[in-house]
N, C-alpha and C positions, 0 to 999 in steps of 0.2 A: 159385778164390778168387784175387782180384786186388787190388793195392794200386796206385793211380794217383796222380801228382801232376798237377795242371792248373796252368797258368802264362798270364797275361796281362801284356804287358810290351811296353816300347820305343814305346809310343805315349803313354798318357797311364794314370794309376790302376793302376799294376802290382801284380799280387796273386798270391798262390799259395793252393792249397786241395788237401786230400788226401781221397780216397776210398778206402776200405777194404772189400772185400767189399759193394759197393753202399752202404756207409754212410758219409756225410759226417762226417769226424772233426774236421776243423778248418779254417780259412780266416783269411787276415789279408792286409791291403794293407800294401805295403813303406813307404809313407809313415808308419806308426805307427812304425816302427824307426828310419828315419832322420831323421824330423821334416821332411822335405822334402814339402811338400803337392802331391798328384798326382804324385808322382815317376814317371817313366817307365822307370827302370833295372831291369835284372835284379833280381827278388824274391829276392835270396839270404837276406835275414834271415827273411822270410816261409816259404820253402822250409824253412829250417833249423828254424824253429819248427813247421812242419806235420809233418815227420819226427820230431822230438823228441815231438810230441804222440800220434804213432802208434807211438812206439818201434821206428822202422825207420831204416835206412841206404839211401843210393842205391842199392845192389847189391840191396837186398831189394826194389825196387820192380818191378812188371810193366811199367810205361810211364811216361814223362813226356810229357804232351800240350800243346801250344800252342794258344791259343784262336781262331786265323785261319790263313789260308793265304796266306804272304807273296807268293808266285809269282803268285797271281791278283790279289792287290793290286797287284803291280808291272806285271801286264798292264793293268788298268784305268788305272794313271797314264799309261804310254805310249801307250795308245789315245786317252785323253782329250786329252793334248798334241798329238797326231797330228790329232785332229779339230779342235780349235781353231787349229791352226797357221796364220799365224805367230804369233798371240796366245799370250802365257805364257813367251816365251823365257826372260826373267830368272827365274823361277820355276822353268822347266825346269832351268836351269843349276846353281839352288841346290839343288834337290831331288836330281839325278842322283848328285852324290857321296855323298850320305848314304846313298842306296839301294844304290849299287855297292859301296862300302866296308863297309856294315853291316847293312841290312834285308834284302839279299839272301842273306845267310851267317848266317841266326838260328840255323840248327843249329848251326853252330860256337860263335855267342855263347852259346847256352844250354849248350852242353857246357863252356865256359869257366866260365860262370857257377855250374853245377854243382860245379865242380872247386874253385871257392873257398869252396863250402859243405862240401866233404868229399872223399875220395879216393875214387874207385869206378873200375869197370871199363868203360872207354868202349866197348870192343868188344862188351858185354853190354847196353848201354843201349838200350831199345826206344824211340824219339823219333816221336811221331805229331802229326798236324796235324788239325784239325777247322776247317770254315768257320764264319765269324765268327757268322751268325744262326743256324746249328744250335747254335753254343755258347749264345747267348742263349735261343733255344727250351728248350734242355735244362736250363738253370739254372732256369726257371720252372715246366716240367713235372714233371720227376723229383722235386723236393723237394715238389711239392704234394701235397695229400691226396685228389686225384682219380684214378680208376681210368681215365677218358678224358676229353679236353678238347680244345676248339680251342685254338690257341697263336698269338698276335700278338705279333710284335717289331716295334719302331719305334726307329731310331736315326739317327745321322749318315750313316755310310756303313761297310760291312764291306770285303769285297773289292770285290764290284760292288753287292751287295743293300743297299737302305736299308729296307726293310719286308718282312715276309714274314708269310704266314699258314700255319699247320700243323696237323696232327692228331697228338695224342699218345694212344697206346693200348698198356697193359702197359709194356715195357721199349723201345718202338719210338717214333721221331718220323718223320713225313713232311712236308716242307715242299711245300705244293701251289700257293702263289701267292708271287710277289715284286714288288715294285718295285726298279727299278735306278737308279743314280746316271745322270745328276746330279740327278735329281729326287728330294728327300728332305725329310721333314718336320722331321727332326732338324736339317739345314742350315738350313732356312728359318726356324726358331726361333732357332738360332745366330746367323743373319744379324742378327735383331733384336738379340739379345743384344750383339752387337759394336756396332751402330748406337747402343745406348741407353748406351754406355760402360762395359759389363761384359766380363770375361774369357771367351772363347769356351772350351767345356769345362768350366769350373766357375762361371760366372756365371748360368748359365740359370735356377737357383732363384731369384736376385735379381730376375731379370725377372718370374718368376712372382708373387713379393711384391710387386712395384711395380705389376703390374696391377690390383688392387682399387683404386688412387687414381684409376684413370681413371673418367671419367663415362660411365656406359653408354648414357645417353639423349641424351648431347649430340650436336650435328650433326658435330662434329670427329671423334668416335670413330666414327660411322657412315661418315663420309667416308673416315676411314683403311681401315676395312673394306672398303669398296667398292673403293678402289684397291688394296688387295692381292689382292682376288678379282679384277679386271678386268686389272690391269696385271703383276701378279707371279706369280700361282699360277691355274691352272685346276683345279678341283676335279671330279672325277668322282663318278659315284652311288657307285662300289665303293670310295670312299675313296682311290684313287689320285690323284696329282698330277702336273702339269706345271708345271715352273718355267721362267719366261721368263729365259734366260741372260744377255740384255742387259742386265739390272739386278745380276747376281751376278758375283761374283770368284774365288769359292773353287775352282773347277775348275783353273785356270791360273793365277791370280793370287796375290798374297801378301796379300791382305785379303778380307774375306768378301764385300764388296759393292761396287758403283761410287759411291761417296759424293755425288759431284756429281749423278748421276741420281737418287739418292734424295732428296737435298735439293730438287732441281727437283720430283720427285713427290709428297713429303709436306710440302713447305714447313717442315720442321723440319730445323735442323742436327744433324748427329752430336754427340751428348753426349760431351765428354772425361771422361777419368778424373777423379772428385772434383769435377767441375762441379756446379753447382746444376741440381738437377731442376725443369723447367717442368711445368705442366699438359698441355701438348702431348706431352712425354715419356709422361707417365702414359697418356694416351689412346692413344698408339701401342702403349705395351705391352698394354693392355686389347685393343686391336684385334687383335694378334697372338694374345694368349692365347684370344680367342673364336673365331679361325678355326682355330686348333690343335684346340680342343674339337671343333669340327664335323668336322674330319678323323678325328679318333681314333673318334668316333661312328659315322661311316660305315664306318671300316674294321672296328670290331667289329661292325656288323651284317653286313658282307660276309662276315666270319669265322663269323657264325652261319648266313648263308645257305649257305656252301660246305660247312660241315661238319655241320649240324644237330645239333651237340652242346649239352649245356646249361651246360657250365662252359667257363671261359675262362682261361688262364694268359698273363701278359704280362711281357715283358722288353724290353730296349733303354733307351738315356737317356730317351727321349721317355715310357717307362711310370714315370718319376719325377715326371713332371707329376701332382703329386696333387690339383689342381683339375679337370684333365681326367678323372681317374680317378674322383673324387667325382661328376661329371656322368654318367660312364659307370655307375658303381654305381646312381645314381638312375634312369637310363634303363630298367632292368630287361630289357636285352636278353639276359642270361644269367642263370641262377638264382643262379650263384656265380661270383666272380672272386678268382683268386689271383696277386699281383703279386710278382715276385722282389724282395726288399727290397734287393739289392745288383744293380739292374738295368743299372748302367752296364758300363764294360768290365771292373772288377774281378770282377764277378760272371761274367764269361766264363771265369774260371778254375774256377769251380764247375762250370759247364756243360760245360766241355771234359772234365773229369776225369770227370763223369757220363755223358757221351756215350759215352766210350770204355769204361766200366764196363759199361754196358747194352748198346751196339751193336756193340763189337768182341770184349769178353770173355763177353758174353751172360749177364752176372750177373742174377739176378731182382732186381726191384725191389721195394725195402722199403716198403710202402705202409701207412701208419697213416691210417686215415679221419678220426681225431680231431685229430691233430695234423700239421703240415707237418714236413719233415725240416732245416728250416733252425735249429732248436734256439732259436728266437727271436733269430736271429744272433748268439748267444753262443759264438762259434768260435774267439775269439782267446786271448792269455794270460791265466794267472791267476797271483796273486802271493801267496806264503805270509806267514805272520806275521813269519817270520824275515827275509824279504826287506824287509818293510816296517819294521821295528825297524832294520836296517842302514842303511836309507835316513834313518832319523829321526835315528840317531846321527851319521851323515856331515853332515845338515843342521842338527844341534842343535835339531831341532823340538820343540815344545812340544805334547804331547798327553795324553789320557786314554784308558784301555783299559776297554773294558765287557765283561765274561763274560756279561751278560743282553743280548742284542739287542733284547729290546722296551724294556727301560730306555733304550737309545740312542735306540729311535725315539721315545719320549715326549719326550726331551730336544730332539731336532732337531724334531719336530713343533712343540713350543713355539718354538723358534727361527724357524721358518718362520712361523708365526702373528704373530710380533714384528717382521716385515719384514726378516729375515736371509736372504742369499744364501747356498746351500750347494753346496760341490763335493760330488758323491756318486759314489763311486768302489768298485765292488763286482764280485767274482767274475770271470769272463771276458769280455774285450773284445769289443765288438760288431763284426762284419763288414758293410761297407757305409757308406753316407754318413750314417746316421742315428745318434744316440746315443739308446739305448731304456733307460735306467736303470741301466746299469752304468758308464759314463763320462759323466754328466750333470752339468749345473748347473741346481739345481732352486730354486724360490721361490714365493711365494703367490700364485695367480692372481687373487685378489680385490683386491689393491693396485693402485690406478689408477696409481701411479708406477712400477710396478716394470718394465715394458717399457721404458721410457726408462732407468731405472736400470742394467738389466742390458745394454742395448746399448753405452750409453756409457762406464760405468765399471768393466765387466767383460770385455765381448766386444770393446770398441774397434772398433765397426763401425758401419754405416749406422743412422741413427736409425729409418729407415721400416720395418726388417725386423720381421716378426711373430714371435711366439714360439708353441710348439705346447704342447697339454696332455697330461699324461699322466693318465689319468683310470681309476679301478677299471673293471674290463671290465663288471661287473654294473650300474655306474651310467652307463653311456654315453648310454643314450636319455633320461636325465633331464636331461642337459645339451645334447645335440645331436641333430638330425634325422638319424640314422644308424642303420639296421636292422641292419647287419652289424658284425661285428668289425674293428678296424683295428690289428693288433698291432704293425704295421711303420711306422706314421706316414706312410702312403701314400695317405690319403683325407682329403679336405676336405669338411666339411659344415657347415650352418649351426648356430649357437648357438640353442637353444629360445627361444621368444618369452617365456617365464616368466623368462629372465635377461637380456633386453635392457631397456634404458633408452630411452625416446623421445628421438629426436633432434631438434635445432632445425631450423626449416623451411629453413635456409639451409645445412644441413649439407654437401650435394652442391655446392655453389658455393665451398666453403670450400678455400683451399690446402691441399695435403696434409698439412703438419706440424699445421695447426690440426683437421684432420680427426682426425688421429692423438691429439691431445690432448682432444678433445672425449670427455666420459664417454658411453659408449653400451651398456655391459654391467655387470653384477654380477660378471662374469669377465673384467675390463677387460685384465688383462695377457695373454690369450690371446685376444681377440676381434679380428679384423681389422677394417679400416675398413668392409668389407662384411658384418659380422657373421659371417664364416667362422672357422674354426679347423682345423687339421692335426692330426688326432687319433692318439694312440697310446692304445689300450685296453689296460689292464695285467691279465694273467691271473695269478691267486694261483698256478696249477700252473707256469707258464713262468717266473716271476719273483717267488717268494714275499717275498723281503726287500724289493724295491721295493713291490709290493703292500702289504706290512705298514707300511711307512712312510707311504705315501698314506692307508691305513686310519687310522693313528694321526694324521695331521693331518685326517682327517675327524672323529675324536672330538673335536678341538680346535676346528675351524672350521665344521663342518657341510657341507663341501665336500670332495668325494672325488675330488680331482685336486690336481696341482702343476703350476707351469710347468716345462717339460723343455726345455733347450737344450743342444747338444753341449758337452762340456768342453775347450775349446781357446779361445784368442782368435783375432782375424782373422788369416788369412794363415798359421796354423799348423794342423796336423793335430789330430784329438782325441787326447787324451792316452793312453797305452799304459801306462807303469810309474807306480809310486807316486812316483818322482823326478820324472817329468814333471807329475804331479797337484800335487806339493807346490811346484814353481818356478811353475806357471800360478797356484796359488792365492796364492803370495807377491807375484806381480808384478801383481796386480789387487785391486780392492776388494772381492772376495770376504769373507765373514764368517767362515765356517767350513768346513772340510774333513773329510769322512769317508772314510777307507779302510779297509774292512771294518769291523772292530768298535773302530777307532781314531779319536778326534775330535780334530783339529789346530786350534790357534787361534794367533794372531799374538803375538809376544812383545811385553811392555809396553816394551821399550827402542825400539821402532821408532818413528821421528818420522813421524807419519802425515801431520804439516802439510808434510814436505819428501818426501812418499814417490815422487814422480816421480823425484827424483834418486837416492833410495834403491834404486828399482826398476832402473834403469840399472846401477848397481853391482853389484846382486845378479846380474843376468843376464850379466854380465862374469865372475862369480866361477866 
């Protein structure tokens, strides 16, 4: 019987997870506690939470495991600079002090971080390290409900590996094929993320959301695809790729690409932050999305050819590209696909702990063929009524408490049907990048103005960004062309013809914001400009409270879904505590806040005509 803490940290999206006797007990990202998005610091708060949830101390752990091997990563860094020399001298001089002073001594840093969590006997601590892509592979296979499966991991880069194909059977994993740095699908996509003005390692999903505004049949888009495939990348039949380093700068430089060469190649100037998007930017986004989908499908086919297995598990940052996932699902290469909902680096903490549990301590795998082991991602903190009421007194909050949750659902369903936007906070916080009904902002999907309202008045983010639907699992096929479940919002599928509205003949030639405003669906708020949606199917068994709310809304509106976006504003992590939720509620134009069975409203004394100044004063409080 073993208890293991897994840690990912010091790069981005640091997190911790705890596995006891082969079972995943808890997991959380450090950003939720520090309120610094994508923080890389040692996840002390997350480790402390995991230990408390398991009822253990550090001394009672059998091992602490880090999700990659820093010495192998340092070897890759040195060899890369040597291979490209004398290029990259400035980058080398900048990187070396960080590595020599910090990252080469991660064992010491981890021990220091643990000491801040609590006292422990350092001489008895067993510290282990797993390879990065093995951590990704384990994070997908071990929680899945497959007895055996092919495993495909795709990301930017780990130590050397950038993509791998593996086989999972029982409690063992074998990686049978790898693609190595500098050739990387993740880095290719991140290069376009950078060139289109978004932040690398966090803005890739914005690029994915921008792509549908591209014109798929336009000559410009076709030209961009051809230029990518002829000048930047060579795609092999097995899905492996070769990237022309003459156009890239990530290996030894301080930027992702050589801007001047890209401008000359595509005839498009790099978009600066907050600058206006042009149709050319949209077409370029679509071009790289189409190329990425082609690569992912080829890699999946190679995984099928190599393993002969009927099920596929996926992880790594590229596995969060839910448009590509939807295309893969529709291709029917595998009977079933399981994608780790925390596929990025934070999920490496889960994979590292599960790897050591299974392959080091030889713990038997706990396999439930009906449900996966991620518990719906509801692995984070829970807050009691006492904690909610303490927050309410501190904030002098106005609320009503309901003993009957069905009565609360009836009230909130009515508020949704009247066009109100609700902050919905229940039970344990989600682990990973998606809010899945426990830390969500919800609204009416049939309201044609809701997408704009939530983006501009509540999320304070780019107006082109789409919203996802949370749909009753049993109603999914009524609204979407999707045969499988999508509990983790990782599949994009088309809205069914029944709910579409005929488009004007000039629709595809309209500017992007005009396309966005064009009525195209009876489910306008969740239907993207290409009739697609990123779906969360809600199970009554996995999340009964959220299911019951959506069902109550269905009784009012006839529609078994709600708009679901993460409970945060732009630039901030998803809320963790009731206080986080209340502050977010009061600093936006959200209409109501529900925390467990408490419904919060805004006081009559607030001057809503002057809410901008009031909001600033509140945040300084």
